[in-house]
MIZAMAR-191894 format. One record per atom (N, C-alpha, C, CB): residue in three letters; residue number from 1; x, y negated, z negated; atom name. Coordinates in pm, whole numbers. Atoms other than C-alpha are relative to their C-alpha. Glycine has a CB too. Example, Ala and Ser with C-alpha at 12.3 -4.5 7.8 and 13.67 -1.06 7.14 Angstrom:
// MIZAMAR-191894
{ALA, 1, {89, 119, 0}, N},
{ALA, 1, {1230, 450, -780}, CA},
{ALA, 1, {90, -120, 0}, C},
{ALA, 1, {-99, -3, -125}, CB},
{SER, 2, {-82, 119, 6}, N},
{SER, 2, {1367, 106, -714}, CA},
{SER, 2, {-77, -109, -73}, C},
{SER, 2, {41, -46, 142}, CB},
//
This chain:
// MIZAMAR-191894
{MET, 1, {-129, -24, 63}, N},
{MET, 1, {-1496, 589, -706}, CA},
{MET, 1, {5, 143, -52}, C},
{MET, 1, {26, -102, -114}, CB},
{THR, 2, {-15, -139, 46}, N},
{THR, 2, {-1360, 936, -786}, CA},
{THR, 2, {48, 3, -144}, C},
{THR, 2, {97, 77, 91}, CB},
{ASN, 3, {-50, -18, 135}, N},
{ASN, 3, {-1260, 1076, -1121}, CA},
{ASN, 3, {147, 43, 3}, C},
{ASN, 3, {-84, 104, -75}, CB},
{ALA, 4, {-141, -34, -11}, N},
{ALA, 4, {-899, 1109, -1006}, CA},
{ALA, 4, {78, -61, -117}, C},
{ALA, 4, {58, -48, 135}, CB},
{PRO, 5, {-81, 56, 107}, N},
{PRO, 5, {-634, 1060, -1274}, CA},
{PRO, 5, {58, -135, 40}, C},
{PRO, 5, {112, 97, -39}, CB},
{ARG, 6, {-59, 131, -22}, N},
{ARG, 6, {-494, 710, -1308}, CA},
{ARG, 6, {140, 18, 58}, C},
{ARG, 6, {3, -83, -130}, CB},
{CYS, 7, {-132, -8, -62}, N},
{CYS, 7, {-192, 661, -1082}, CA},
{CYS, 7, {78, -127, -34}, C},
{CYS, 7, {-12, 19, 155}, CB},
{VAL, 8, {-77, 116, 41}, N},
{VAL, 8, {69, 433, -1235}, CA},
{VAL, 8, {66, -68, 120}, C},
{VAL, 8, {106, 40, -102}, CB},
{PHE, 9, {-61, 62, -118}, N},
{PHE, 9, {235, 379, -894}, CA},
{PHE, 9, {-102, -83, 77}, C},
{PHE, 9, {61, 108, 91}, CB},
{CYS, 10, {106, 80, -63}, N},
{CYS, 10, {-97, 261, -747}, CA},
{CYS, 10, {-22, -129, -79}, C},
{CYS, 10, {-133, 80, 10}, CB},
{GLU, 11, {17, 117, 86}, N},
{GLU, 11, {-133, 26, -1044}, CA},
{GLU, 11, {115, -100, 19}, C},
{GLU, 11, {-9, 42, -147}, CB},
{ILE, 12, {-115, 87, -25}, N},
{ILE, 12, {219, -111, -986}, CA},
{ILE, 12, {-15, -67, 136}, C},
{ILE, 12, {133, 81, -6}, CB},
{ALA, 13, {15, 55, -136}, N},
{ALA, 13, {154, -156, -612}, CA},
{ALA, 13, {-109, -106, 4}, C},
{ALA, 13, {-32, 113, 99}, CB},
{ALA, 14, {110, 96, 5}, N},
{ALA, 14, {-168, -343, -694}, CA},
{ALA, 14, {32, -122, -86}, C},
{ALA, 14, {-126, 68, -53}, CB},
{GLY, 15, {-38, 111, 87}, N},
{GLY, 15, {17, -572, -936}, CA},
{GLY, 15, {-65, 4, -137}, C},
{GLY, 15, {-35, -129, 65}, CB},
{ASN, 16, {67, -15, 128}, N},
{ASN, 16, {-174, -439, -1237}, CA},
{ASN, 16, {91, 53, -111}, C},
{ASN, 16, {-117, 90, 15}, CB},
{GLU, 17, {-99, -50, 97}, N},
{GLU, 17, {132, -286, -1409}, CA},
{GLU, 17, {133, -66, 31}, C},
{GLU, 17, {13, 157, 5}, CB},
{PRO, 18, {-129, 66, -26}, N},
{PRO, 18, {474, -447, -1453}, CA},
{PRO, 18, {102, 95, 61}, C},
{PRO, 18, {56, -58, -130}, CB},
{ALA, 19, {-111, -75, -59}, N},
{ALA, 19, {773, -333, -1252}, CA},
{ALA, 19, {103, -100, 51}, C},
{ALA, 19, {-49, 94, 117}, CB},
{ARG, 20, {-106, 83, -59}, N},
{ARG, 20, {1105, -471, -1135}, CA},
{ARG, 20, {4, 34, 149}, C},
{ARG, 20, {141, 26, -69}, CB},
{VAL, 21, {14, -22, -144}, N},
{VAL, 21, {1034, -501, -763}, CA},
{VAL, 21, {126, -48, 71}, C},
{VAL, 21, {-125, -74, 56}, CB},
{ARG, 22, {-119, 34, -79}, N},
{ARG, 22, {1332, -498, -527}, CA},
{ARG, 22, {-33, -24, 146}, C},
{ARG, 22, {104, 111, -11}, CB},
{TYR, 23, {43, 22, -138}, N},
{TYR, 23, {1139, -498, -199}, CA},
{TYR, 23, {-151, 19, 5}, C},
{TYR, 23, {72, 98, 100}, CB},
{LEU, 24, {145, -8, -14}, N},
{LEU, 24, {779, -551, -95}, CA},
{LEU, 24, {-38, -48, 139}, C},
{LEU, 24, {-72, -83, -109}, CB},
{ASP, 25, {61, 46, -124}, N},
{ASP, 25, {597, -568, 237}, CA},
{ASP, 25, {-145, 49, -1}, C},
{ASP, 25, {78, 52, 127}, CB},
{GLU, 26, {142, -35, -9}, N},
{GLU, 26, {245, -491, 357}, CA},
{GLU, 26, {-26, 146, -37}, C},
{GLU, 26, {-51, -27, 140}, CB},
{ASP, 27, {20, -145, 17}, N},
{ASP, 27, {294, -111, 331}, CA},
{ASP, 27, {89, 67, -103}, C},
{ASP, 27, {19, 67, 129}, CB},
{ILE, 28, {-104, -65, 80}, N},
{ILE, 28, {598, -42, 112}, CA},
{ILE, 28, {36, -85, -120}, C},
{ILE, 28, {125, 27, 85}, CB},
{ILE, 29, {-52, 65, 119}, N},
{ILE, 29, {715, -125, -238}, CA},
{ILE, 29, {120, 79, -50}, C},
{ILE, 29, {-109, -12, -111}, CB},
{VAL, 30, {-118, -62, 61}, N},
{VAL, 30, {1055, -54, -394}, CA},
{VAL, 30, {14, -58, -139}, C},
{VAL, 30, {131, -25, 87}, CB},
{ILE, 31, {-13, 43, 139}, N},
{ILE, 31, {1088, -66, -771}, CA},
{ILE, 31, {120, 68, -65}, C},
{ILE, 31, {-129, 31, -79}, CB},
{VAL, 32, {-104, -61, 82}, N},
{VAL, 32, {1358, 5, -1026}, CA},
{VAL, 32, {-67, 106, -86}, C},
{VAL, 32, {75, -107, -88}, CB},
{ASN, 33, {51, -110, 81}, N},
{ASN, 33, {1294, 342, -1189}, CA},
{ASN, 33, {23, -32, -146}, C},
{ASN, 33, {66, 134, 38}, CB},
{ARG, 34, {-19, 22, 144}, N},
{ARG, 34, {1243, 327, -1564}, CA},
{ARG, 34, {103, 97, -58}, C},
{ARG, 34, {-134, 16, -75}, CB},
{LEU, 35, {-106, -92, 41}, N},
{LEU, 35, {1480, 625, -1591}, CA},
{LEU, 35, {135, -62, 32}, C},
{LEU, 35, {-16, 138, 70}, CB},
{THR, 36, {-131, 63, -17}, N},
{THR, 36, {1847, 535, -1620}, CA},
{THR, 36, {113, 102, -2}, C},
{THR, 36, {23, -104, -109}, CB},
{TRP, 37, {-104, -103, -2}, N},
{TRP, 37, {2046, 851, -1549}, CA},
{TRP, 37, {128, -49, 66}, C},
{TRP, 37, {-50, 124, 73}, CB},
{VAL, 38, {-113, 62, -70}, N},
{VAL, 38, {2272, 657, -1312}, CA},
{VAL, 38, {-31, -148, 14}, C},
{VAL, 38, {27, 69, 141}, CB},
{PRO, 39, {23, 144, -4}, N},
{PRO, 39, {2320, 281, -1266}, CA},
{PRO, 39, {-108, -46, 98}, C},
{PRO, 39, {127, -68, 34}, CB},
{VAL, 40, {103, 39, -99}, N},
{VAL, 40, {2100, 259, -952}, CA},
{VAL, 40, {-100, 114, 12}, C},
{VAL, 40, {64, -32, 139}, CB},
{MET, 41, {109, -96, -15}, N},
{MET, 41, {1767, 440, -960}, CA},
{MET, 41, {-121, -77, 51}, C},
{MET, 41, {-33, 76, -135}, CB},
{LEU, 42, {111, 70, -62}, N},
{LEU, 42, {1514, 298, -716}, CA},
{LEU, 42, {-104, 100, 49}, C},
{LEU, 42, {50, -88, 118}, CB},
{LEU, 43, {109, -79, -55}, N},
{LEU, 43, {1177, 434, -610}, CA},
{LEU, 43, {-56, -74, 121}, C},
{LEU, 43, {-112, 26, -108}, CB},
{VAL, 44, {52, 55, -125}, N},
{VAL, 44, {1068, 372, -251}, CA},
{VAL, 44, {-130, 73, 29}, C},
{VAL, 44, {103, 16, 119}, CB},
{MET, 45, {130, -67, -15}, N},
{MET, 45, {699, 436, -193}, CA},
{MET, 45, {-96, -79, 85}, C},
{MET, 45, {-61, 25, -136}, CB},
{PRO, 46, {108, 72, -69}, N},
{PRO, 46, {400, 356, 19}, CA},
{PRO, 46, {-88, -67, -105}, C},
{PRO, 46, {-85, 97, 90}, CB},
{LYS, 47, {92, 66, 92}, N},
{LYS, 47, {168, 107, -147}, CA},
{LYS, 47, {-131, 78, -11}, C},
{LYS, 47, {-27, -144, 45}, CB},
{ARG, 48, {122, -82, -3}, N},
{ARG, 48, {-126, 327, -44}, CA},
{ARG, 48, {32, 136, -60}, C},
{ARG, 48, {-55, 14, 145}, CB},
{HIS, 49, {-23, -130, 62}, N},
{HIS, 49, {-163, 646, -244}, CA},
{HIS, 49, {1, 111, 105}, C},
{HIS, 49, {-109, 29, -107}, CB},
{LEU, 50, {-17, -118, -84}, N},
{LEU, 50, {-32, 941, -44}, CA},
{LEU, 50, {69, 106, -84}, C},
{LEU, 50, {81, -31, 131}, CB},
{SER, 51, {-73, -107, 68}, N},
{SER, 51, {74, 1279, -178}, CA},
{SER, 51, {141, 7, 62}, C},
{SER, 51, {-75, 138, 13}, CB},
{GLN, 52, {-136, -17, -53}, N},
{GLN, 52, {437, 1378, -126}, CA},
{GLN, 52, {-6, 59, 142}, C},
{GLN, 52, {85, 91, -94}, CB},
{MET, 53, {14, -63, -132}, N},
{MET, 53, {335, 1603, 167}, CA},
{MET, 53, {-58, -98, 102}, C},
{MET, 53, {-90, 125, -10}, CB},
{GLU, 54, {60, 98, -91}, N},
{GLU, 54, {114, 1332, 319}, CA},
{GLU, 54, {99, -108, 39}, C},
{GLU, 54, {-124, -64, -64}, CB},
{MET, 55, {-100, 104, -27}, N},
{MET, 55, {392, 1075, 289}, CA},
{MET, 55, {100, 48, 105}, C},
{MET, 55, {73, -39, -129}, CB},
{TRP, 56, {-102, -53, -91}, N},
{TRP, 56, {644, 1296, 467}, CA},
{TRP, 56, {-54, 25, 140}, C},
{TRP, 56, {58, 128, -54}, CB},
{SER, 57, {57, -25, -132}, N},
{SER, 57, {404, 1368, 753}, CA},
{SER, 57, {-69, -123, 57}, C},
{SER, 57, {-97, 116, -7}, CB},
{SER, 58, {67, 122, -45}, N},
{SER, 58, {279, 1011, 786}, CA},
{SER, 58, {87, -75, 101}, C},
{SER, 58, {-33, -91, -119}, CB},
{GLY, 59, {-72, 88, -91}, N},
{GLY, 59, {376, 761, 1054}, CA},
{GLY, 59, {84, -102, -74}, C},
{GLY, 59, {-96, -70, 92}, CB},
{LEU, 60, {-74, 96, 81}, N},
{LEU, 60, {513, 548, 769}, CA},
{LEU, 60, {137, 52, -44}, C},
{LEU, 60, {-81, -37, -123}, CB},
{MET, 61, {-122, -60, 54}, N},
{MET, 61, {795, 790, 686}, CA},
{MET, 61, {128, -60, 60}, C},
{MET, 61, {-1, 149, 26}, CB},
{GLN, 62, {-120, 58, -60}, N},
{GLN, 62, {1042, 640, 933}, CA},
{GLN, 62, {34, -134, -65}, C},
{GLN, 62, {-19, -19, 153}, CB},
{ARG, 63, {-23, 129, 67}, N},
{ARG, 63, {998, 296, 775}, CA},
{ARG, 63, {43, 20, -145}, C},
{ARG, 63, {-125, -87, 5}, CB},
{LEU, 64, {-40, -29, 137}, N},
{LEU, 64, {1021, 442, 424}, CA},
{LEU, 64, {147, 43, -4}, C},
{LEU, 64, {-89, 109, -61}, CB},
{GLY, 65, {-140, -44, -6}, N},
{GLY, 65, {1347, 615, 520}, CA},
{GLY, 65, {95, -114, 27}, C},
{GLY, 65, {17, 106, 107}, CB},
{LYS, 66, {-86, 115, -31}, N},
{LYS, 66, {1495, 300, 672}, CA},
{LYS, 66, {10, -93, -121}, C},
{LYS, 66, {-55, -78, 121}, CB},
{THR, 67, {-1, 85, 120}, N},
{THR, 67, {1393, 100, 364}, CA},
{THR, 67, {88, 61, -108}, C},
{THR, 67, {-142, -21, -53}, CB},
{ALA, 68, {-83, -68, 99}, N},
{ALA, 68, {1555, 360, 137}, CA},
{ALA, 68, {148, -16, 33}, C},
{ALA, 68, {-36, 149, -8}, CB},
{VAL, 69, {-140, 16, -42}, N},
{VAL, 69, {1880, 345, 337}, CA},
{VAL, 69, {45, -145, -20}, C},
{VAL, 69, {19, 41, 148}, CB},
{ASP, 70, {-34, 141, 19}, N},
{ASP, 70, {1876, -36, 336}, CA},
{ASP, 70, {19, -34, -147}, C},
{ASP, 70, {-109, -89, 60}, CB},
{MET, 71, {-11, 27, 144}, N},
{MET, 71, {1818, -48, -41}, CA},
{MET, 71, {126, 65, -57}, C},
{MET, 71, {-125, 51, -75}, CB},
{GLY, 72, {-121, -66, 45}, N},
{GLY, 72, {2096, 205, -100}, CA},
{GLY, 72, {123, -79, 40}, C},
{GLY, 72, {9, 141, 56}, CB},
{ALA, 73, {-115, 78, -48}, N},
{ALA, 73, {2338, 0, 111}, CA},
{ALA, 73, {18, -129, -80}, C},
{ALA, 73, {-17, -34, 148}, CB},
{VAL, 74, {-8, 125, 76}, N},
{VAL, 74, {2254, -316, -85}, CA},
{VAL, 74, {38, 25, -145}, C},
{VAL, 74, {-134, -74, 7}, CB},
{PHE, 75, {-15, -18, 144}, N},
{PHE, 75, {2239, -180, -440}, CA},
{PHE, 75, {106, 102, -41}, C},
{PHE, 75, {-131, 39, -59}, CB},
{ALA, 76, {-105, -99, 29}, N},
{ALA, 76, {2494, 104, -417}, CA},
{ALA, 76, {93, 9, 121}, C},
{ALA, 76, {-62, 141, -33}, CB},
{PRO, 77, {-79, 6, -124}, N},
{PRO, 77, {2739, -1, -143}, CA},
{PRO, 77, {112, 104, 10}, C},
{PRO, 77, {60, -136, 13}, CB},
{ASN, 78, {-105, -102, -6}, N},
{ASN, 78, {2997, 266, -238}, CA},
{ASN, 78, {-54, 139, 26}, C},
{ASN, 78, {78, 1, -129}, CB},
{GLY, 79, {61, -129, -29}, N},
{GLY, 79, {2749, 548, -173}, CA},
{GLY, 79, {-124, 24, -85}, C},
{GLY, 79, {99, 111, -22}, CB},
{PHE, 80, {126, -27, 68}, N},
{PHE, 80, {2410, 679, -273}, CA},
{PHE, 80, {-60, 129, 54}, C},
{PHE, 80, {-98, -119, 17}, CB},
{ARG, 81, {78, -115, -46}, N},
{ARG, 81, {2167, 969, -242}, CA},
{ARG, 81, {-146, -41, 12}, C},
{ARG, 81, {16, 120, -97}, CB},
{ILE, 82, {145, 14, -12}, N},
{ILE, 82, {1809, 977, -125}, CA},
{ILE, 82, {-59, 138, -28}, C},
{ILE, 82, {-42, -54, 143}, CB},
{LEU, 83, {58, -126, 45}, N},
{LEU, 83, {1603, 1247, -295}, CA},
{LEU, 83, {-152, -6, 9}, C},
{LEU, 83, {45, 32, -143}, CB},
{SER, 84, {145, -10, 2}, N},
{SER, 84, {1246, 1367, -275}, CA},
{SER, 84, {-37, 132, -68}, C},
{SER, 84, {-59, -8, 143}, CB},
{ASN, 85, {38, -118, 77}, N},
{ASN, 85, {1088, 1608, -522}, CA},
{ASN, 85, {-139, 47, 41}, C},
{ASN, 85, {3, -31, -152}, CB},
{PHE, 86, {129, -59, -40}, N},
{PHE, 86, {804, 1844, -426}, CA},
{PHE, 86, {-43, 102, -104}, C},
{PHE, 86, {9, 65, 139}, CB},
{GLY, 87, {60, -97, 90}, N},
{GLY, 87, {588, 2019, -683}, CA},
{GLY, 87, {70, 15, -133}, C},
{GLY, 87, {-4, 131, 67}, CB},
{TYR, 88, {-48, -22, 136}, N},
{TYR, 88, {644, 2138, -1036}, CA},
{TYR, 88, {145, 49, -4}, C},
{TYR, 88, {-90, 99, -71}, CB},
{ASP, 89, {-136, -56, 1}, N},
{ASP, 89, {955, 2348, -964}, CA},
{ASP, 89, {102, -98, 55}, C},
{ASP, 89, {5, 129, 80}, CB},
{GLY, 90, {-88, 102, -55}, N},
{GLY, 90, {1101, 2055, -768}, CA},
{GLY, 90, {10, -124, -87}, C},
{GLY, 90, {-47, -39, 137}, CB},
{LEU, 91, {0, 108, 100}, N},
{LEU, 91, {1050, 1828, -1073}, CA},
{LEU, 91, {-75, -125, 45}, C},
{LEU, 91, {141, -37, -32}, CB},
{GLN, 92, {83, 113, -38}, N},
{GLN, 92, {790, 1606, -906}, CA},
{GLN, 92, {-89, -36, -118}, C},
{GLN, 92, {-87, 32, 127}, CB},
{SER, 93, {75, 41, 119}, N},
{SER, 93, {639, 1407, -1193}, CA},
{SER, 93, {-116, -93, 31}, C},
{SER, 93, {93, -66, -98}, CB},
{GLN, 94, {108, 91, -39}, N},
{GLN, 94, {409, 1168, -1002}, CA},
{GLN, 94, {-65, 53, 127}, C},
{GLN, 94, {53, -145, 21}, CB},
{SER, 95, {70, -49, -119}, N},
{SER, 95, {142, 1261, -749}, CA},
{SER, 95, {13, -96, 118}, C},
{SER, 95, {-146, 24, -32}, CB},
{HIS, 96, {-16, 103, -104}, N},
{HIS, 96, {203, 937, -553}, CA},
{HIS, 96, {135, 24, 67}, C},
{HIS, 96, {-8, -147, -61}, CB},
{GLY, 97, {-123, -30, -72}, N},
{GLY, 97, {461, 1015, -283}, CA},
{GLY, 97, {104, -110, -14}, C},
{GLY, 97, {-30, 23, 146}, CB},
{HIS, 98, {-107, 97, 16}, N},
{HIS, 98, {798, 847, -324}, CA},
{HIS, 98, {136, 63, 30}, C},
{HIS, 98, {-1, -59, -141}, CB},
{LEU, 99, {-139, -40, -17}, N},
{LEU, 99, {1170, 865, -249}, CA},
{LEU, 99, {81, -61, -114}, C},
{LEU, 99, {55, -46, 139}, CB},
{HIS, 100, {-94, 53, 99}, N},
{HIS, 100, {1448, 823, -503}, CA},
{HIS, 100, {127, -43, 73}, C},
{HIS, 100, {32, 106, -110}, CB},
{VAL, 101, {-131, 44, -45}, N},
{VAL, 101, {1756, 619, -417}, CA},
{VAL, 101, {85, -11, -126}, C},
{VAL, 101, {-6, -138, 81}, CB},
{ILE, 102, {-85, 2, 120}, N},
{ILE, 102, {2031, 689, -671}, CA},
{ILE, 102, {145, -25, 40}, C},
{ILE, 102, {-14, 133, -78}, CB},
{GLY, 103, {-141, 29, -27}, N},
{GLY, 103, {2388, 567, -691}, CA},
{GLY, 103, {56, -94, -105}, C},
{GLY, 103, {17, -61, 140}, CB},
{GLY, 104, {-64, 94, 91}, N},
{GLY, 104, {2610, 304, -846}, CA},
{GLY, 104, {110, 63, -83}, C},
{GLY, 104, {-102, -59, -90}, CB},
{ALA, 105, {-105, -72, 70}, N},
{ALA, 105, {2851, 568, -980}, CA},
{ALA, 105, {29, 125, 81}, C},
{ALA, 105, {-41, 34, -148}, CB},
{TYR, 106, {-33, -126, -67}, N},
{TYR, 106, {3028, 878, -857}, CA},
{TYR, 106, {-99, 107, -49}, C},
{TYR, 106, {148, 43, -29}, CB},
{LEU, 107, {105, -93, 36}, N},
{LEU, 107, {2755, 1142, -849}, CA},
{LEU, 107, {45, 145, -12}, C},
{LEU, 107, {-109, -9, 100}, CB},
{GLY, 108, {-47, -138, 5}, N},
{GLY, 108, {2967, 1454, -824}, CA},
{GLY, 108, {-73, 86, 101}, C},
{GLY, 108, {-17, 58, -140}, CB},
{GLU, 109, {63, -92, -93}, N},
{GLU, 109, {2844, 1763, -646}, CA},
{GLU, 109, {-152, -4, -8}, C},
{GLU, 109, {48, 139, -24}, CB},
{TYR, 110, {144, 0, 21}, N},
{TYR, 110, {2495, 1741, -795}, CA},
{TYR, 110, {-38, -118, -87}, C},
{TYR, 110, {-47, 132, -65}, CB},
{ALA, 111, {47, 115, 81}, N},
{ALA, 111, {2290, 1457, -941}, CA},
{ALA, 111, {-46, 50, -135}, C},
{ALA, 111, {-116, -76, 71}, CB},
//
């Protein structure tokens, strides 16, 4: 085992931390974000720990994208955005790769 920092998303995927799960399969988990800037804030992520760069270049990305679109259509049927943050300047706060699905209200020009 490495001395890597504890990853809360890995803990959620393993069932060791609570989360409101909206979708789960062998490779992907979708949870409700604890942030509440807009009515719908979902996080779509691989269950396995991948960095943001690794996630985007993985063979899993197509399934993650489809899952994000499906979740947006279900939980924000009037429209939604899919976002991905990279690095400090991009406001990435978790090292575990993930997509944001936001909606449920008119988002204006910028979220």
